[in-house]
C-alpha positions as a Markdown table, in Angstrom:
| # | Residue | x | y | z |
|---|---|---|---|---|
| 1 | Met | 5.1 | 38.7 | -10.3 |
| 2 | Ala | 7.6 | 37.4 | -12.3 |
| 3 | Gln | 9.4 | 34.2 | -11.9 |
| 4 | His | 12.8 | 32.3 | -13.2 |
| 5 | Gly | 12.5 | 30.4 | -16.4 |
| 6 | Gly | 9.9 | 33.1 | -17.9 |
| 7 | Gly | 6.6 | 32.3 | -16.1 |
| 8 | Thr | 4.4 | 34.4 | -13.9 |
| 9 | Leu | 2.7 | 33.7 | -10.3 |
| 10 | Val | -0.8 | 35.0 | -10.5 |
| 11 | Ala | -2.3 | 35.6 | -7.4 |
| 12 | Leu | -5.9 | 34.4 | -7.4 |
| 13 | Ser | -6.8 | 34.8 | -3.6 |
| 14 | Ala | -5.1 | 35.5 | -0.8 |
| 15 | Ser | -3.4 | 32.1 | -0.5 |
| 16 | Val | -3.4 | 30.8 | -4.0 |
| 17 | Phe | -1.5 | 31.0 | -6.7 |
| 18 | Thr | -1.4 | 29.8 | -9.8 |
| 19 | Phe | 1.6 | 29.3 | -12.2 |
| 20 | Phe | 1.5 | 30.4 | -15.8 |
| 21 | Ser | 4.4 | 28.8 | -17.6 |
| 22 | Gly | 3.9 | 31.0 | -21.6 |
| 23 | Thr | 0.5 | 30.4 | -22.2 |
| 24 | Ser | -0.3 | 27.0 | -20.0 |
| 25 | Pro | -1.5 | 27.5 | -16.6 |
| 26 | Leu | -0.7 | 24.6 | -14.0 |
| 27 | Leu | -3.2 | 23.5 | -11.6 |
| 28 | Val | -1.6 | 23.0 | -8.2 |
| 29 | Leu | -2.1 | 20.0 | -6.3 |
| 30 | Asp | -1.5 | 17.4 | -3.7 |
| 31 | Tyr | -2.1 | 13.6 | -4.0 |
| 32 | Ile | -1.4 | 10.4 | -2.6 |
| 33 | Val | -0.7 | 6.9 | -4.8 |
| 34 | Ala | -1.2 | 3.3 | -2.8 |
| 35 | Ala | -0.7 | 0.3 | -4.5 |
| 36 | Gly | -2.1 | -2.7 | -3.7 |
| 37 | Gly | -0.6 | -5.0 | -0.9 |
| 38 | Gly | 0.7 | -8.3 | -1.0 |
| 39 | Gly | -0.9 | -11.9 | -0.6 |
| 40 | Gly | -0.1 | -13.8 | 2.9 |
| 41 | Gly | 2.1 | -16.8 | 2.1 |
| 42 | Arg | 0.6 | -20.5 | 3.3 |
| 43 | Asp | 1.9 | -22.8 | 5.6 |
| 44 | Ser | 4.1 | -25.7 | 4.1 |
| 45 | Gly | 3.0 | -28.2 | 6.7 |
| 46 | Ala | 4.6 | -29.3 | 10.0 |
| 47 | Gly | 4.4 | -25.9 | 11.7 |
| 48 | Arg | 6.5 | -23.7 | 8.6 |
| 49 | Asp | 3.9 | -21.1 | 8.8 |
| 50 | Gly | 3.0 | -18.2 | 6.0 |
| 51 | Gly | 5.0 | -15.0 | 6.3 |
| 52 | Gly | 2.6 | -12.0 | 6.0 |
| 53 | Gly | 2.2 | -10.2 | 2.8 |
| 54 | Gly | 3.7 | -6.8 | 2.1 |
| 55 | Ala | 2.1 | -3.2 | 2.1 |
| 56 | Gly | 1.6 | -1.9 | -1.4 |
| 57 | Gly | 4.4 | 1.3 | -2.2 |
| 58 | Phe | 2.9 | 4.6 | -0.6 |
| 59 | Gln | 3.7 | 7.7 | -1.4 |
| 60 | Asp | 2.2 | 11.3 | -0.7 |
| 61 | Asn | 3.5 | 14.3 | -3.1 |
| 62 | Pro | 2.8 | 17.8 | -4.5 |
| 63 | Ala | 2.3 | 18.6 | -8.3 |
| 64 | Ala | 2.0 | 21.3 | -10.6 |
| 65 | Leu | -0.3 | 19.5 | -13.8 |
| 66 | Ser | -1.0 | 21.5 | -17.3 |
| 67 | Lys | -4.3 | 21.1 | -18.7 |
| 68 | Gly | -5.1 | 17.9 | -20.4 |
| 69 | Thr | -5.7 | 14.1 | -19.7 |
| 70 | His | -4.1 | 12.4 | -16.8 |
| 71 | Thr | -4.3 | 8.8 | -16.2 |
| 72 | Ile | -4.9 | 6.9 | -13.1 |
| 73 | Thr | -4.6 | 3.4 | -12.3 |
| 74 | Val | -5.5 | 1.6 | -8.9 |
| 75 | Gly | -3.9 | -1.7 | -8.5 |
| 76 | Ala | -5.5 | -4.6 | -7.5 |
| 77 | Gly | -4.8 | -6.7 | -3.6 |
| 78 | Gly | -2.3 | -10.0 | -4.3 |
| 79 | Ala | -4.2 | -12.9 | -3.8 |
| 80 | Gly | -3.2 | -14.8 | -0.8 |
| 81 | Ser | -1.6 | -18.3 | -1.4 |
| 82 | Ala | -4.3 | -20.9 | -2.0 |
| 83 | Thr | -1.7 | -23.8 | -2.2 |
| 84 | Ala | 0.6 | -25.2 | 0.7 |
| 85 | Ser | 4.0 | -24.3 | 0.0 |
| 86 | Thr | 3.9 | -21.4 | -2.0 |
| 87 | Asn | 4.2 | -17.5 | -1.8 |
| 88 | Gly | 1.5 | -14.9 | -2.0 |
| 89 | Thr | 0.8 | -13.0 | -4.9 |
| 90 | Ile | 2.3 | -9.4 | -5.7 |
| 91 | Gly | 0.0 | -6.7 | -5.1 |
| 92 | Gly | -0.9 | -4.6 | -8.2 |
| 93 | Thr | 0.9 | -1.2 | -9.6 |
| 94 | Thr | -0.7 | 1.9 | -9.1 |
| 95 | Thr | -0.5 | 5.0 | -11.0 |
| 96 | Phe | -0.8 | 8.9 | -11.2 |
| 97 | Gln | 2.6 | 10.8 | -11.7 |
| 98 | Val | 4.3 | 8.5 | -10.4 |
| 99 | Ser | 4.3 | 4.5 | -9.9 |
| 100 | Met | 3.9 | 3.0 | -6.7 |
| 101 | Thr | 4.9 | -1.3 | -6.7 |
| 102 | Gly | 2.6 | -3.9 | -5.0 |
| 103 | Gly | 3.7 | -5.5 | -2.2 |
| 104 | Gly | 5.6 | -8.6 | -2.4 |
| 105 | Gly | 3.9 | -12.1 | -1.4 |
| 106 | Gly | 4.5 | -13.7 | 2.0 |
| 107 | Ser | 6.6 | -16.8 | 2.2 |
| 108 | Gly | 4.7 | -20.0 | 2.1 |
| 109 | Asn | 8.2 | -22.6 | 2.0 |
| 110 | Arg | 11.7 | -22.0 | 2.9 |
| 111 | Ile | 12.3 | -19.2 | 0.3 |
| 112 | Ala | 12.5 | -15.3 | 0.9 |
| 113 | Gly | 9.3 | -13.3 | 1.0 |
| 114 | Gly | 8.7 | -11.6 | -2.4 |
| 115 | Asn | 10.0 | -8.2 | -3.1 |
| 116 | Gly | 7.9 | -5.2 | -3.7 |
| 117 | Gly | 7.1 | -1.8 | -2.4 |
| 118 | Ser | 7.3 | -3.2 | 0.8 |
| 119 | Gly | 8.7 | -6.7 | 1.2 |
| 120 | Gly | 6.5 | -10.2 | 2.0 |
| 121 | Gly | 7.8 | -12.0 | 5.4 |
| 122 | Gly | 9.9 | -14.9 | 5.3 |
| 123 | Asn | 9.4 | -18.5 | 6.6 |
| 124 | Val | 11.2 | -21.3 | 8.1 |
| 125 | Gln | 15.0 | -19.6 | 7.5 |
| 126 | Gly | 13.8 | -17.7 | 4.9 |
| 127 | Ala | 14.9 | -14.0 | 4.7 |
| 128 | Gly | 12.3 | -11.2 | 4.0 |
| 129 | Gly | 11.4 | -9.7 | 0.7 |
| 130 | Thr | 13.3 | -6.1 | 0.4 |
| 131 | Gly | 11.0 | -3.2 | -0.2 |
| 132 | Ile | 11.8 | 0.3 | -2.3 |
| 133 | Ser | 13.4 | 3.1 | -1.1 |
| 134 | Gly | 10.4 | 5.9 | -0.5 |
| 135 | Gln | 7.7 | 3.4 | -1.1 |
| 136 | Gly | 8.0 | 1.0 | 1.8 |
| 137 | Phe | 10.3 | -1.5 | 3.8 |
| 138 | Ala | 11.7 | -5.0 | 4.1 |
| 139 | Gly | 9.6 | -8.1 | 5.3 |
| 140 | Gly | 10.6 | -10.0 | 8.7 |
| 141 | Asn | 12.9 | -12.6 | 8.7 |
| 142 | Ala | 11.7 | -16.2 | 10.1 |
| 143 | Phe | 14.5 | -18.6 | 11.6 |
| 144 | Ala | 13.7 | -22.0 | 12.6 |
| 145 | Ile | 12.5 | -22.3 | 16.0 |
| 146 | Ser | 12.8 | -26.3 | 16.3 |
| 147 | Gly | 13.8 | -28.3 | 13.3 |
| 148 | Phe | 12.0 | -26.9 | 11.0 |
| 149 | Arg | 9.1 | -25.6 | 12.5 |
| 150 | Ser | 8.9 | -21.7 | 12.2 |
| 151 | Asp | 6.2 | -18.9 | 12.8 |
| 152 | Gly | 6.1 | -16.5 | 9.9 |
| 153 | Gly | 7.8 | -13.1 | 9.7 |
| 154 | Gly | 5.6 | -9.8 | 9.1 |
| 155 | Gly | 5.2 | -8.1 | 5.9 |
| 156 | Gly | 6.9 | -4.8 | 5.6 |
| 157 | Gly | 5.0 | -1.8 | 6.2 |
| 158 | Ala | 5.3 | 1.9 | 4.4 |
| 159 | Gly | 6.1 | 2.9 | 7.8 |
| 160 | Ser | 8.5 | 0.3 | 9.1 |
| 161 | Val | 9.8 | -3.0 | 8.6 |
| 162 | Gly | 8.1 | -6.3 | 9.2 |
| 163 | Gly | 9.0 | -7.9 | 12.5 |
| 164 | Asn | 11.2 | -11.2 | 12.5 |
| 165 | Asn | 9.6 | -14.2 | 14.3 |
| 166 | Thr | 11.0 | -15.3 | 17.5 |
| 167 | Val | 11.2 | -18.4 | 19.5 |
| 168 | Ser | 7.7 | -18.1 | 20.9 |
| 169 | Ser | 5.9 | -16.0 | 18.6 |
| 170 | Pro | 5.4 | -14.5 | 14.7 |
| 171 | Gly | 6.4 | -11.3 | 13.2 |
| 172 | Asn | 4.2 | -8.6 | 13.4 |
| 173 | Gly | 3.7 | -6.6 | 10.3 |
| 174 | Gly | 5.2 | -3.4 | 9.9 |
| 175 | Thr | 3.3 | 0.0 | 10.6 |
| 176 | Ala | 1.0 | 1.9 | 8.6 |
| 177 | Val | 1.0 | 5.3 | 7.6 |
| 178 | Ser | -1.7 | 8.2 | 7.8 |
| 179 | Asn | -3.4 | 10.8 | 5.8 |
| 180 | Asp | -6.1 | 12.9 | 6.0 |
| 181 | Tyr | -6.3 | 13.8 | 2.5 |
| 182 | Thr | -10.4 | 13.0 | 2.5 |
| 183 | Gly | -10.9 | 15.4 | 5.4 |
| 184 | Ser | -10.5 | 12.3 | 8.1 |
| 185 | Ser | -7.7 | 10.1 | 8.8 |
| 186 | Ile | -6.9 | 7.1 | 6.9 |
| 187 | Ser | -4.0 | 4.3 | 7.6 |
| 188 | Tyr | -3.0 | 3.1 | 4.3 |
| 189 | Ser | 0.0 | 0.5 | 3.6 |
| 190 | Gly | 0.5 | -1.0 | 7.0 |
| 191 | Gly | 2.1 | -5.0 | 6.8 |
| 192 | Gly | 0.5 | -8.4 | 7.0 |
| 193 | Gly | 0.9 | -10.5 | 10.1 |
| 194 | Gly | 3.1 | -13.7 | 10.3 |
| 195 | Gly | 1.0 | -17.0 | 10.8 |
| 196 | Ser | 1.4 | -19.2 | 14.0 |
| 197 | Leu | 0.4 | -23.0 | 14.3 |
| 198 | Ala | 0.9 | -23.2 | 18.0 |
| 199 | Gly | 0.7 | -19.7 | 19.5 |
| 200 | Thr | -1.4 | -16.2 | 17.9 |
| 201 | Gly | -0.8 | -14.8 | 14.7 |
| 202 | Gly | 1.0 | -12.0 | 14.3 |
| 203 | Thr | -1.0 | -8.3 | 14.5 |
| 204 | Gly | -0.9 | -6.5 | 10.9 |
| 205 | Gly | -0.5 | -3.1 | 10.4 |
| 206 | Thr | -3.6 | -1.0 | 10.7 |
| 207 | Asn | -5.6 | -1.9 | 8.1 |
| 208 | Ala | -3.7 | -4.9 | 7.3 |
| 209 | Gly | -4.6 | -8.6 | 7.9 |
| 210 | Asn | -3.7 | -10.6 | 11.3 |
| 211 | Gly | -1.4 | -13.5 | 10.7 |
| 212 | Gly | -3.8 | -16.8 | 11.4 |
| 213 | Thr | -4.1 | -18.8 | 14.5 |
| 214 | Asn | -3.8 | -22.5 | 13.6 |
| 215 | Gly | -5.8 | -21.1 | 10.6 |
| 216 | Ala | -6.4 | -18.7 | 7.5 |
| 217 | Gly | -4.6 | -15.3 | 7.7 |
| 218 | Ala | -6.9 | -11.9 | 7.4 |
| 219 | Ser | -7.3 | -10.2 | 4.3 |
| 220 | Gly | -6.4 | -6.7 | 4.3 |
| 221 | Val | -9.2 | -3.6 | 4.0 |
| 222 | Ala | -10.1 | -2.8 | 0.5 |
| 223 | Asn | -8.4 | 0.3 | -0.8 |
| 224 | Cys | -6.2 | 0.9 | 2.4 |
| 225 | Ala | -3.2 | -1.0 | 0.2 |
| 226 | Gly | -2.2 | -3.5 | 3.3 |
| 227 | Gly | -1.1 | -6.8 | 3.1 |
| 228 | Gly | -2.9 | -9.9 | 3.8 |
| 229 | Gly | -1.7 | -12.4 | 6.8 |
| 230 | Gly | 0.2 | -15.8 | 6.6 |
| 231 | Ser | -1.6 | -18.9 | 6.9 |
| 232 | Gly | -1.4 | -20.8 | 10.3 |
| 233 | Asn | -1.8 | -24.1 | 8.9 |
| 234 | Ser | -1.1 | -26.1 | 5.8 |
| 235 | Ser | -5.0 | -26.7 | 5.4 |
| 236 | Ser | -5.7 | -22.5 | 5.5 |
| 237 | Asn | -5.2 | -20.1 | 2.7 |
| 238 | Gly | -2.8 | -16.8 | 3.2 |
| 239 | Gly | -5.3 | -13.7 | 3.4 |
| 240 | Asn | -5.3 | -11.4 | 0.4 |
| 241 | Gly | -3.8 | -8.2 | 0.4 |
| 242 | Gly | -6.0 | -4.8 | 0.4 |
| 243 | Ser | -6.3 | -2.8 | -3.3 |
| 244 | Gly | -4.9 | 0.5 | -3.7 |
| 245 | Arg | -6.2 | 4.3 | -3.8 |
| 246 | Val | -5.4 | 7.6 | -5.5 |
| 247 | Val | -6.8 | 10.7 | -3.7 |
| 248 | Ile | -6.2 | 13.9 | -5.3 |
| 249 | Arg | -6.7 | 17.3 | -3.5 |
| 250 | Tyr | -6.8 | 21.0 | -4.9 |
| 251 | Phe | -7.4 | 24.5 | -3.1 |
| 252 | Thr | -11.4 | 25.2 | -3.9 |
| 253 | Ala | -10.8 | 28.9 | -3.8 |
| 254 | Gly | -9.4 | 30.5 | -7.2 |
| 255 | Thr | -10.0 | 27.3 | -8.9 |
| 256 | Ser | -10.3 | 28.7 | -12.3 |
| 257 | Phe | -10.0 | 25.1 | -14.6 |
| 258 | Thr | -12.8 | 23.1 | -15.2 |
| 259 | Ile | -11.7 | 19.3 | -13.8 |
| 260 | Thr | -13.4 | 16.6 | -14.6 |
| 261 | Ala | -13.1 | 13.2 | -12.9 |
| 262 | Thr | -14.0 | 9.7 | -14.5 |
| 263 | Gly | -13.8 | 6.7 | -12.5 |
| 264 | Ala | -13.5 | 8.7 | -9.3 |
| 265 | Thr | -16.1 | 8.3 | -6.0 |
| 266 | Ser | -18.1 | 11.0 | -7.2 |
| 267 | Gly | -18.0 | 13.1 | -10.4 |
| 268 | Ser | -17.9 | 16.5 | -8.5 |
| 269 | Pro | -15.2 | 17.1 | -6.0 |
| 270 | Thr | -15.9 | 16.8 | -2.5 |
| 271 | Val | -15.4 | 19.7 | -0.4 |
| 272 | Ser | -13.1 | 19.6 | 2.8 |
| 273 | Gly | -12.3 | 22.5 | 4.6 |
| 274 | Val | -10.2 | 24.9 | 2.4 |
| 275 | Tyr | -9.9 | 21.7 | -0.2 |
| 276 | Ser | -11.8 | 19.7 | -3.0 |
| 277 | Tyr | -10.7 | 16.6 | -3.7 |
| 278 | Phe | -11.1 | 13.2 | -6.0 |
| 279 | Glu | -10.9 | 9.7 | -4.4 |
| 280 | Tyr | -10.3 | 6.7 | -6.8 |
| 281 | Leu | -10.5 | 3.3 | -5.7 |
| 282 | Gly | -10.3 | 1.9 | -8.9 |
| 283 | Ser | -8.6 | 3.3 | -12.7 |
| 284 | Gly | -10.1 | 6.3 | -14.5 |
| 285 | Thr | -8.6 | 9.7 | -15.6 |
| 286 | Leu | -8.5 | 13.2 | -14.6 |
| 287 | Val | -9.2 | 16.0 | -17.6 |
| 288 | Ile | -7.8 | 19.5 | -16.5 |
| 289 | Ala | -9.4 | 22.0 | -19.0 |
């Protein structure tokens, strides 16, 4: 079957096609890329509670890859703030075909949350950090409730903006997004909840950290790219962001390539239904031959 541009689309099975451009075949696949979540901010004292960390940037995309070596880099989660009045650390970048930016750190003291794939939550008249279009959303704002006392804003998620604080509660983290490329649904890139001294810490998005209740923020789940929760007092840390992940899947039937995955959870692909997939929890390579 001839295609525009001089290539040929060859049927390898009833439902699987490989595109040949000249003499170089392309492997058609789907993939997800999730960056590391941002760390939660630490309370700056007198009830000025930490903002939740922003979620790591997230995308799921199709691709058609040529033979050769393709590099995967998986970002670490950002550290929660361990010093009063400081923001959490931005999460690490994850790359495979595209580059996803880590989540912004939650605010620690009257300044904006950090910018990132999704933005970190604000603290005491501080705006939430901005997210990147196509990767995530902004963190929630925090306004002063009484004097300079303020519950933290929620970190932005890949599914929605982080929640603003209110007179009586901190902001919740932005929602996560779900993906089933491994054969079961996993939620990625939720925002961390804002901290609270006097009330209950904000709820993080799925697999992200809840905000601290007069204590430390919870950390995001490893390899699910969620933000860490903001701390609820000045002697407790913000939660760490969850690390990132890459999953690459392709149709099992009709695949004529030799595919070698270094650094994946298994050297052989895992079969799930009509697909085979490789999962990377750390950095590595995908070699197509």
